[in-house]
C-alpha positions in Angstrom: -31.5 -33.0 16.6 -30.4 -32.5 13.1 -31.3 -28.5 13.6 -27.6 -28.4 12.0 -28.3 -30.3 9.0 -31.3 -28.1 8.4 -29.7 -24.7 8.7 -27.0 -26.0 5.7 -29.3 -28.8 3.3 -31.9 -27.9 2.0 -32.1 -31.6 1.4 -32.5 -32.1 4.6 -35.2 -29.3 5.4 -37.0 -30.8 2.9 -37.1 -34.0 3.9 -37.9 -32.7 7.8 -40.7 -30.3 6.6 -42.0 -33.5 4.0 -42.3 -35.3 8.1 -44.1 -32.8 9.3 -46.5 -33.2 6.6 -46.6 -36.9 6.6 -47.3 -36.8 10.8 -49.8 -34.0 10.9 -47.6 -32.4 13.7 -44.4 -30.4 13.9 -41.7 -33.2 14.3 -39.4 -30.7 13.2 -40.1 -27.7 15.5 -40.1 -31.1 18.5 -36.8 -32.4 17.0 -35.1 -28.3 16.5 -36.4 -26.6 20.1 -38.0 -29.1 21.9 -39.1 -29.4 24.5 -36.9 -32.9 25.5 -39.8 -34.9 27.5 -41.7 -34.8 24.0 -38.9 -35.6 21.8 -38.3 -38.6 24.5 -41.6 -39.9 23.9 -41.3 -43.1 22.2 -43.7 -42.5 19.1 -41.8 -39.0 18.7 -38.5 -40.2 19.4 -38.4 -42.6 16.2 -39.8 -41.2 13.4 -36.8 -38.0 14.5 -34.0 -40.7 14.3 -35.6 -41.8 11.4 -35.8 -38.7 9.8 -32.2 -37.7 11.3 -30.7 -40.6 9.9 -32.1 -40.7 6.5 -31.4 -36.8 5.9 -27.9 -37.5 6.9 -27.6 -40.7 4.1 -29.0 -38.8 1.6 -26.7 -35.8 1.8 -23.8 -38.5 2.0 -24.9 -40.0 -1.0 -24.5 -37.0 -2.9 -20.5 -37.7 -2.9 -19.8 -41.4 -1.5 -20.2 -44.1 -3.1 -23.7 -46.4 -1.5 -22.7 -49.0 0.3 -22.2 -52.5 0.1 -24.3 -53.1 2.6 -26.0 -51.7 6.0 -27.4 -52.4 9.7 -29.4 -50.6 11.8 -29.9 -51.2 15.7 -33.3 -51.9 16.5 -35.5 -48.6 14.8 -32.2 -48.3 13.0 -33.3 -50.9 10.9 -36.4 -48.7 9.2 -33.2 -46.1 8.3 -31.6 -48.8 6.7 -34.0 -50.3 4.5 -34.6 -46.5 3.4 -31.0 -46.2 2.8 -31.2 -49.7 0.2 -34.6 -48.9 -1.2 -36.4 -51.3 0.2 -38.8 -48.7 2.5 -39.8 -45.4 0.6 -39.5 -42.5 3.5 -42.6 -41.3 3.2 -44.0 -45.2 4.5 -40.8 -45.7 7.3 -41.7 -42.2 9.0 -45.0 -43.2 9.7 -44.7 -47.0 10.1 -42.5 -45.4 13.1 -44.7 -43.4 14.5 -47.3 -46.2 14.9 -43.9 -48.4 16.1 -43.4 -46.3 18.9 -46.9 -46.0 19.8 -47.6 -49.4 19.4 -45.0 -50.0 22.0 -45.8 -47.7 24.2 -49.2 -48.9 24.6 -48.1 -52.7 25.4 -47.0 -51.9 28.9 -48.5 -48.7 31.1 -46.4 -46.7 31.7 -43.4 -47.9 34.7 -44.5 -51.0 34.2 -41.6 -51.6 31.9 -38.0 -51.1 32.0 -34.6 -51.7 30.6 -31.0 -51.6 32.3 -27.5 -51.9 30.9 -25.5 -54.7 32.2 -21.4 -54.2 31.9 -18.4 -56.6 32.3 -20.7 -60.1 31.8 -21.3 -62.5 29.2 -24.8 -62.2 27.5 -24.7 -66.6 28.1 -24.5 -65.4 32.1 -27.2 -62.1 31.7 -29.7 -64.8 30.4 -29.1 -67.9 32.6 -29.4 -65.0 35.5 -32.5 -64.0 34.1 -34.3 -67.0 33.2 -33.5 -68.3 37.4 -35.4 -64.8 39.0 -38.2 -64.2 36.4 -40.3 -66.4 38.1 -43.6 -65.3 36.8 -42.1 -61.6 35.8 -40.6 -61.2 32.0 -37.9 -60.6 32.6 -34.8 -60.9 29.2 -31.4 -59.9 27.7 -32.7 -57.6 24.6 -29.7 -55.9 23.2 -26.4 -57.8 22.9 -24.4 -54.7 22.1 -21.0 -56.3 22.7 -18.9 -58.7 24.9 -19.7 -57.6 28.3 -22.9 -55.1 27.3 -26.1 -56.7 27.9 -29.4 -54.8 27.7 -32.0 -56.5 29.6 -35.5 -55.9 29.7 -39.0 -56.4 31.3 -41.2 -56.0 34.2 -39.7 -53.3 35.9 -40.2 -55.0 39.6 -37.8 -58.1 37.5 -35.4 -56.2 36.2 -34.9 -54.6 39.3 -34.7 -58.1 41.0 -31.7 -59.4 38.5 -29.4 -56.4 39.2 -28.2 -58.1 42.3 -28.3 -61.6 41.0 -26.2 -60.0 38.2 -23.5 -58.4 40.4 -23.3 -61.4 42.3 -22.6 -63.6 39.1 -19.6 -60.9 38.3 -21.4 -57.9 36.6 -19.1 -54.7 36.9 -22.3 -51.9 36.7 -26.0 -52.4 36.1 -27.3 -48.5 34.9 -31.1 -47.9 34.2 -31.5 -46.7 30.8 -34.4 -43.8 30.4 -36.7 -45.7 27.9 -40.1 -45.7 28.1 -41.2 -48.8 27.6 -39.5 -52.6 27.4 -38.3 -53.3 24.7 -37.4 -56.4 22.3 -38.9 -58.8 25.4 -42.0 -60.6 25.4 -43.8 -58.0 26.9 -43.7 -56.6 23.5 -45.9 -59.6 22.0 -49.0 -56.6 21.6 -46.9 -54.9 19.5 -45.2 -57.0 17.4 -48.9 -57.9 16.3 -50.2 -54.7 15.8 -47.0 -54.0 13.7 -47.4 -56.9 11.7 -51.3 -55.7 10.3 -49.4 -51.8 9.4 -47.4 -53.2 7.7 -48.7 -55.5 5.4 -50.5 -52.4 4.0 -47.1 -51.1 3.7 -45.3 -51.5 0.2 -41.6 -53.0 0.8 -39.3 -53.7 -2.6 -36.8 -56.3 -2.6 -33.5 -54.3 -0.7 -30.9 -52.9 -3.2 -28.0 -54.3 -1.3 -27.7 -56.8 2.2 -29.5 -56.1 4.7 -28.5 -57.7 7.8 -31.3 -58.1 10.3 -31.2 -58.1 14.3 -33.3 -60.8 14.5 -31.8 -63.2 12.6 -28.1 -60.8 12.1 -27.3 -62.3 9.3 -28.1 -60.3 5.6 -31.5 -60.4 3.5 -32.7 -58.7 0.5 -36.1 -59.8 -0.2 -39.2 -58.2 0.9 -40.5 -60.8 2.4 -37.7 -61.5 4.8 -37.8 -58.0 5.6 -41.5 -57.9 6.8 -40.7 -60.9 9.0 -37.7 -59.9 10.1 -39.3 -56.3 11.4 -42.4 -58.1 13.3 -39.9 -60.3 15.0 -37.8 -58.2 15.7 -40.1 -56.0 18.4 -40.3 -58.5 20.7 -37.0 -60.4 20.3 -33.0 -59.8 21.3 -30.9 -57.3 19.0 -28.1 -59.2 17.8 -25.8 -56.5 17.0 -22.7 -58.2 18.3 -23.6 -61.3 15.9 -24.6 -58.3 12.7 -21.1 -56.8 13.0 -19.2 -59.7 13.4 -21.0 -61.4 10.4 -20.3 -58.1 8.4 -17.1 -58.6 9.5 -16.6 -62.3 8.3 -18.0 -61.0 5.0 -15.5 -58.3 4.0 -16.3 -55.6 5.4 -13.8 -53.8 7.1 -15.2 -50.1 7.2 -18.5 -48.8 9.0 -20.1 -45.5 8.7 -22.7 -44.3 11.2 -25.4 -41.9 9.4 -27.1 -40.7 12.7 -27.2 -38.7 15.6 -24.7 -39.8 18.2 -21.7 -41.9 17.9 -22.5 -44.7 20.3 -22.5 -47.6 17.1 -19.1 -46.7 16.0 -18.2 -47.4 19.4 -20.0 -50.6 19.4 -18.2 -51.5 15.7 -14.8 -50.7 17.6 -15.5 -52.7 20.8 -16.6 -55.9 18.4 -14.2 -55.9 15.8 -10.7 -54.6 16.7 -9.2 -53.3 13.3 -12.2 -51.5 12.2 -12.1 -48.6 10.6 -15.5 -46.1 11.5 -16.4 -43.1 10.7 -19.4 -40.8 11.8 -21.9 -39.2 9.2 -24.4 -37.8 11.3 -23.6 -33.9 12.0 -22.8 -31.2 9.0 -19.5 -31.3 10.3 -19.0 -34.7 10.1 -19.9 -35.3 6.3 -18.4 -31.7 5.6 -15.1 -33.7 6.7 -15.7 -37.0 4.6 -16.7 -34.9 2.1 -13.6 -34.9 -0.8 -11.7 -32.1 -2.3 -13.1 -30.0 -4.9 -10.0 -30.5 -7.4 
C-alpha cells in the first residue's frame, strides 16, 4: 500500500516519514511490507489509508486544479478535510489512529460484525433489522448505492438478520472482514472519546464545501465539521445521498484520490453519466498529468 507513490514521489516519501514520526511506530514499513494482519488492525488501517490518500492528493495538487468540493467515505472524510485545509496532516494522522483504537475498544473483538446486503432497498433493510434486533443492535450502517447497504451490530443479531433479509428479497449477503461493527449504536462509547480528542485539535474553516457522511450536505465551518465527525462514528454513512446531492449542486466529474477504486464504482452506480477517474497510484496520477509542452 502506497509503495509505488513513495518510490516515485519524494513528497509521498516525506509524508510517510512524517506519519512514522507522529505515530511513533513504523507505519510506512507496515504499509509497504506488511504483515497484512497488522495492517488490518483498524488503529493501523486508518492512519495508513489517510496517509496514502493525502499523499496522492498532494501529488495531484501539484498539477491539477483544486476541487470544487470534497467528500470521503467514513474514514475518508478525514482525508477530505486535510485536502480542504480544515485539518492539518499531523493532527489528522494522530486523530484517526486514536479513532481506530477507540472503535476497536468499544466492542470486544468477535462480538460485532458487518455484512453487505445486495439487491434490497435501504428502507426495507432498516425495517427488517428493526424487526429482528430484539434487545441487540443491528442496523443499516453504510447506505452506499441503490441495492447496496451494509449492516452493522452484534454478531448474533447480524447473523439473525441475514436470512430475514434474504426472505425480504436480498440477492446476496456478504460478510465483511472488519475488526469492529462501525457506524452503529455500539460505537457510541467511541464517539464520546473521539469528541474529547477532537476538542484538543485545531480545525479551520474548509476552503471548499465538505459533504459530510452524517448529514449528506456541504459544510465549511469548523464547528459544523467537528460536530459531524463526532456524530459520524455511530451514525450511518449516507453516501448515496451525498453523491446525488453533489450532482444536484452541479458536480459532474469525480476523482477518487486514494487506494482502490470502490468509490468511483459507487459514483457510477449512483449517478448515470458522471465522469469518474482514479488518482490513487503513481500510474493513475501520471495518466492525469497534462503533457509537457
